[in-house]
C-alpha positions in Angstrom: 39.2 -53.1 -67.3 39.6 -52.0 -70.8 40.9 -55.0 -72.7 42.1 -52.7 -76.4 45.1 -54.6 -78.6 48.6 -52.6 -79.1 50.8 -52.9 -82.2 54.0 -50.5 -82.3 52.9 -49.2 -84.9 48.8 -48.3 -83.3 48.7 -47.1 -79.8 45.0 -45.8 -78.2 45.1 -43.1 -76.1 41.7 -42.3 -73.9 41.6 -38.6 -72.4 38.0 -38.6 -69.7 35.0 -36.9 -71.3 35.6 -33.0 -70.0 39.3 -33.5 -70.7 41.2 -30.4 -73.1 44.1 -31.6 -74.6 46.3 -28.3 -75.8 49.1 -29.0 -78.6 50.9 -26.6 -80.7 52.2 -27.1 -84.3 55.8 -29.0 -84.9 58.9 -26.9 -84.5 62.5 -27.8 -84.7 63.2 -26.8 -81.3 62.4 -24.5 -78.2 63.9 -21.6 -79.4 60.9 -21.9 -82.4 58.1 -22.4 -80.0 55.3 -20.6 -81.7 54.0 -18.8 -78.7 51.7 -16.9 -81.3 49.9 -20.7 -82.3 47.9 -22.3 -79.9 45.6 -26.0 -81.1 42.5 -27.5 -78.2 41.1 -30.2 -78.7 37.7 -30.2 -76.1 37.0 -33.8 -75.9 33.1 -32.8 -74.6 31.0 -34.2 -71.6 27.7 -33.1 -70.8 28.5 -30.3 -68.8 30.0 -27.3 -67.9 33.9 -26.8 -66.8 36.6 -24.6 -66.2 40.1 -25.2 -67.6 42.8 -23.1 -66.9 46.1 -23.3 -69.2 49.6 -22.1 -68.6 52.5 -19.7 -70.1 56.1 -17.7 -69.3 58.3 -16.7 -72.0 60.0 -20.3 -71.3 63.3 -18.8 -69.7 62.6 -17.7 -66.5 63.1 -20.1 -64.0 61.6 -17.6 -61.5 58.5 -16.8 -63.6 55.7 -17.9 -61.6 56.7 -16.4 -57.9 58.1 -12.8 -60.2 54.4 -13.8 -61.7 55.7 -13.4 -65.2 52.7 -15.6 -66.6 49.6 -15.7 -68.1 46.6 -17.8 -67.7 44.5 -19.0 -70.3 40.8 -19.3 -68.8 38.7 -22.1 -70.4 35.0 -22.0 -70.7 34.0 -25.6 -71.7 30.2 -26.0 -71.8 28.2 -29.2 -73.9 24.3 -29.8 -73.8 23.4 -32.4 -75.7 24.7 -32.2 -79.5 26.1 -28.5 -79.2 29.1 -27.4 -77.2 30.9 -23.9 -77.1 34.4 -22.7 -75.3 35.1 -19.3 -74.8 38.9 -18.4 -73.3 39.8 -15.6 -71.2 43.6 -14.8 -70.6 45.0 -13.1 -67.8 48.8 -11.7 -67.0 52.4 -10.4 -69.2 55.7 -12.2 -69.3 58.4 -11.3 -71.8 57.3 -11.8 -75.4 54.4 -12.7 -74.5 52.0 -11.9 -78.3 50.1 -9.5 -78.6 47.8 -12.2 -80.9 47.5 -15.4 -80.7 45.7 -18.0 -83.5 43.1 -20.4 -81.6 42.5 -23.8 -83.3 39.4 -26.1 -81.5 39.0 -29.3 -82.2 35.4 -30.5 -81.0 35.5 -34.6 -80.4 32.5 -36.0 -79.0 29.4 -35.1 -81.1 27.0 -36.7 -83.0 26.8 -35.6 -86.6 22.4 -35.8 -87.1 21.3 -34.8 -90.0 17.7 -33.7 -90.0 
């Protein structure tokens, strides 16, 4: 067990190594959901891993059955103090952006100066 002091101003979040946390910029409601932007936080772990993100139009409750969705595959690798992430995408849905701005934040690498 890990014991950590928690206050209402400071609540820690623990993330398993190798995880990718997808995020979006702030937006007022789902009508303004920015489908052309994606923020990925990669918490490195030695080795490689594959993750998938599912995306659909947000309106069709039968999107999965109708195959109206996109799968974004993330290939993540870390060896020593080097990390890489490759993305690929398959699938279509109404309103899918032609391009996306993707920001990747990599956590867990040492700042080594030689």
